[in-house]
Structure formats: structure tokens, C-alpha cells
N, C-alpha and C positions, 0 to 999 in steps of 0.2 A: 503494500499500499504505500502510495506518495504521501509525504508531509509537505505541506507548504508554509513558508513564512511571509510575511510582508516585506516587502524590498526597501521600504521606508523606515518603518518603524521597529521591524524584527519580529512583530507578534505572530505566535503561532495561528496558522488560520485553520478554520473548520470548513464546512460545506459552503459558507457564505464568504465568498472572495470575489474580487474583480481583478480582471486581466486588463492592462493597458498595452497595446500594441502601437508602436511608432516606426515609421520608415523614415530616414534621413538620407537625403541625396543632394548633389551639389544641383542648382538650377543652371538650365543651359538652353538656350534658345538659338538654335543653329541657323536661323533665317536672319538674324541680326548681325551684321557686318559694318564696320565703320573704315574709314581712311587708315587708321593706326593699324587695324589688322591685315589690310592689303599691302602697306608699306612694311611691315615688320619683316626682318632678316631671319627667316627660320632656320636657314644654314648655320647663322652664327649661334642661334639659341642651342642648337643639337650639338655644336662644337663645345659650347661651354658645358652643357651636360655630360659628355663625354670625358672632359679634362676631368670635371669634377670626381666622375667614377674612378677614374685612372689614380686621383690623389688620395680619395677617400675609401676607395673600394665599394661605396654604395651611392646610388644615385639618389638625390634629394627631391623626390617626387610628392607633389600635392596628394593628400588622401581624397580621391575624387571617386571612392565607391560608394555604393549603396549600404548603408546600415539599418538592419531591420533589429528593433528592441523591443524586449517582451517584459513586464514587471507584473508580479502579483501583488495587489494592495488589499488591506483590511477595510471594513466598511468605513471607518474613521479616516484614514488616509485618502480613501477614494473620495470622501465628499471634498476633502481639503484640494485634492488634485484638479476635481472637476471645477470648482471655484477659481484657481489660480493655477492651471496647468504649465505655465512657464515659470513660476515662482517669482514673479515681479513683486507681491506684497513683501515677501521675505527679504528682498534685497532692500527694500524701501525702509524697512524696521531696523535695519543695520544702523547704528549711530557711531560714526567715528568722531574722534575728537579733532579740534582744530589747531593743532599744534604747527 
């Protein structure tokens, strides 16, 4: 039998749990090009990437893959999540001293 715990507060979950699924991916609209895209020296960019690979052994690539995330939440954390899914209220509550 599988046992679940809340991914936010750690509470052991019974039959009453909520699942949050998110997909995160970079936005890309291939139909939008501007002059800068057309004037870019792509061979120079490739040469710089190859030079970096030779120096470091690994390329520095942007993380452009899709991510699928899944979280189990208790009823209390579910209510909080639905009210503020991005956690904006939590960030506003942080009070930093003005040193």
C-alpha cells in the first residue's frame, strides 16, 4: 500500500488528498523574427560554444526542456495553494530591515 505525505507541510495523507500537476516550458513563437535575429552571426555563436566546450569540457546550455511537476497536498495546503498558487502573498509578508 502506498503512503502519501503533503509535499508542503509533510503531513501524512489519508484518502483525502489533492494532486497538483504543472508543466513548465520556455515560451517560443517561431513566427516572430526581427532584424537582430536575421543579422546574428550564428557561425560565431557556434564557434564560441565549441571553444567553451574545449576549455571546460561541458557546454553551457540554457535549460530549455519541458518539466512536468507533480505534488500531493493536504486539504489545508490545497486551500492555500488555490488562493495564491505563485506564493506572491508569502513574498509580500517578508519584512526586511532597511540597513
